[in-house]
N, C-alpha and C positions, 0 to 999 in steps of 0.2 A: 397725386403728389409728384412734383418735378424733382428728378435727381440731379444733383450737382456733378457734372462730368469733369469739372476743373481739378478736383482734388486728386484723382488718380494720376493725372499728368504732373501735378506739382510734387506728389510723393515720389514719382519716378525720377524726376530731375534732382530732387533733394538727395535721394539715395545714391544716385550716380556721382554726385559731387562729393558726398561723404566718402564713398569708396575710393575716389580718385585722389583725395586730399593727401593721404599719407605718402603716396608715390611722388607727388609734387613737392611735398615738404622735405622728403629725404634728401640729404646732401652728402656727397662723398667727401670726407675730409682730405683725401689725397688728390682731389681734382687739381688744385693749383700746382702740386708737384708733378702730376702727370703732364700738364700742359708745359711746364718748365722743361721737363725731360724731353718731351717731343720736339720742342724747338732746339734744344741743345743737340740731340742726336742728328737732326737735320743739318746743323752747322758742321758737326763732326764728320758726317758722311761726305760732305763737300770737301772738307779739308783733307780727308784721306783718299779723295778721288775715287770713291766707290761708284760702280755702275749699277744702279738699281734696275735698269731696263725700263721698258714701257710699262707704265702704271705700277712701278715697283715690283715687277715680276721677275727681275733679274736675280742672279745668284748672289750678288754682293749686297749686303745690308747690315744694319745694326739692330739687334734685338735687345730690349731693355727689361730689367727686372729690379724692383725695389725691395730690399730687405730691411725692415725696421730695426734700428740699432746698429746696423752695419753700414748701409748706404745703398748706392746705386751700382748695379751690375750691368755692364754692357758687353754683349758678345758680338764681335766683329767677324763677319763671314765674308772673306775676300776670295778672289780667283787664285790667289797665291796657294791656297790649300789645295785646289784642284790641280794646279801646276805641279805641286809636290807629288800628288798621287800619280800623275802621269809620268813624272821623272822616276819614281820608285818602280813603276811598271816597266819602264825602259830598262832600268838596271836589272830587274828580275828576269826579263826576257834574255838579256845578254848573258846573265849567269847560267840560266837554264841551257842556253845554246852552247856555252862553253863546256858544261858538263856532258852534254850529248855528244860532243866531239870525241871525248875520251881518247883512245889510242888512235894512231894514224890509220884512217879508214882505207888507205891505198896499198897497205902491205900485201893484200891478197891479189893485187893486180897481176903480179908475175905468174900466177897460175894459168893465165890466158883463158879464163872462162868468160865468155861474152856476158853472161848475166852478172858475174861479179864485177867485171870491168864497168858495165853500165851503172851498177849500184855505186861503185866507188866514185866515179866521176860525177854522177848525179848528186851524190851526198855533198861534194864540194860546191857544186853549183847551187844547190839548195841552201847551203850555209851562206854563200855569197848573197843570195836573195834575201835571206832573213837578216843579215847584218846590214844590208842596204835599207831595209824597212826600219830597223833599229836606229840607223843613222838619221833617217828622215824624222822619226819620232823624237829624236834628241835635238831637232833643229840643226843638224849638221849639214844638210843639203836642202836646197829649195825643190819645188815640184818639178821644174825643168830638168835639173841635175838628176833627180831621182828617176825620171822617165828615161833619161839617157842611160843610166845604170841598168834599168829594167830591160831595155832593148838589148844592151850588151850581154846581160846574163841570159836572156832568152836565146840570143844567137849562139852562145856557148852550149846551151841545152840542145839546140837543133844540131850542132856539130856533133855532139855526143850521140844523139839518136842516129844520125847518118853513119857515124863511125861504127856503132854497134851493129847496125844492119849490114854493113859491108863485112864486118868481122864474122857475123853469122853466116853470110853467104859463102865466104872463103872456107869456113870450117866445114860447111856441107860439101863443097866442091872437093876439099881435101879428102874427105871420107869416101867420096865416090870415085876418085881419080885412080888411075892406074898407078902401079908402084913406081914406074919410071918418071912419072910427073910429080911425084910426091915432094921432091926437093924444091921445085919451082913454087908450088903452092905454099910450102912451109916458109920459104923466104918472104913471099907476099904477106903471109899471116904475121910473120915477125915484124915486117915494116909497118903494117897497120897497127899492131900492138904498140909499137914505139910511138906512132902518131897519137894513139889513145893516151899513152903515158904523158906526152907533151900537153895534151888537152887537159889532162888531170892536173898537171903542174900549173897551167894558166889559171884554172879554176881555183886551185888552192891558194895561189898568190893573190888572186882577187879577194878571196874570202878573208885571208890574213890582213890585207890592206884595209878592207872595209871594217874588219873587227877593230883595228887600231884607231881608225877614224871615228868609229862609233864610241869607243871608250873615251877618246879625247873630247868628243862632242858632249858626252855625259858630264865630264868634269867641268867643262865650260858652262854648261847649262846649270849645273849645281852651284857654281860660283855666282852666276847671274841671279839665281833664285835667292841666295843668301844676301846679295846686294839689294835686291828688291825688298826683302824682309827688313833690312836695316833702314832702308829709305822709308818704309811704312812706319817704323817705330819713331823715326825722327819727325815725321809729319804728325804722328800721334802726340808726342810730347809737346811739340809746338802748338798744336791745336788745343791741348788741355791747358797750356799756359795762357793762350789768348782767350779761350772761351770758358774755361772752367769757372771763373768767377760769376758767370751768368746763371749758375745753378743756385739762385738765391733761396729757393724753397728747400734745398737740402740742408738738414741740420748741420751746424758748424762742427760737431764732433764725429761726423760720419765720413765715409770714403766713397770714391768712385773706382770700382774695379773694372778694368778692361781686359777681356779675354779675346786674344787673337786666335781664332779657331784654326786648329791644325798646323800652327806655325811654330810649335815648341820643338825642343831638342829631343829627337827620337832616341838618342842614347841614354836619356834619363830614365827610361823604363820601356817595357814592352808596348808596342802599338803606337797609335797616333797620339801625339801630345799637343796640348795647347800652350800658348805663351801668355803669361799673366802679368799685368801691371796693376798695382793698387796705389792710387793717389789719395792722400788725405785732403780734405777740403781746405785745411789750413795751409798746406803747401800750394794748392791751386791759387788761393788768394795771395800768398806771398809771391808767387811767380807773376801773377797779374799786376801786382804793385811794383815789380821790378826788384824785390828783395832777393830772389834767386832767379837763375836763368833756366831755360828748358833743359839744358844738359844736366844740371843738378836735380831738377825735378824728376828727370828720368832715372837718375841714380837712386833717388829716394823712393822710387815706386816699387822697390822690392821685386824686381823682375825675376821670374822663375818659370820653369816648364812643368806642366802637370798633365 
């Protein structure tokens, strides 16, 4: 008897087709909305001038989420949030340094101890160096100016080391000298101590000047940051007015909530806050038709920090 070898093959093909059919037939009802949102977020990223980096690996991007019954939620991650973190770190460093200063660190200099004199002057020089770094981090000086400050501060540090070494040598000579030579060495010691005091004053003046400059640079940088946030919000409302009507797949009774990550008012509560705008689709359509302008659209968005 001859066996028919065709049936096993036909059965295998039929079974594979049967198993694959449900996967092919299944349709995601949200596919049109997903494609619509993807196109819209692409236009919004360009309008907000976000830098996605190579292959979208940059820090700036828009993440989307759809909540049925509410609408579309867009989280905007921009470099402004990172800039704020850097600014807060600069302010914190400045505050910590001010607390560390405490009382005048040079009050002990009059005791004519070489170790205390070295510590006092070195404290002022170290503070000048830290304020110079804070000033650079606050964009108060460029790299060339910072390098010039660093060289000047290092020169003061070397003068301090040289002066302390001379002070130590004189102290040793005074201890070993004969009684009749004591006055001469004591005068030299007094003169060198006065020089160290002048060096201390120069270092202290530099630290105070750099502290004032760093505080001023912090204020200017904070003002620029606020202006950048305001500019981003203007671009946002303009883009929502221009492109919002393209969200055709979004139900007419739903909203578009835009979360500006990390850009909220920190005074509204502890920790880092986000800035939130909620646009109704009806307002987006009205703005696209010219019934309202972008400024009014922004006012109606219920702007708040959370």
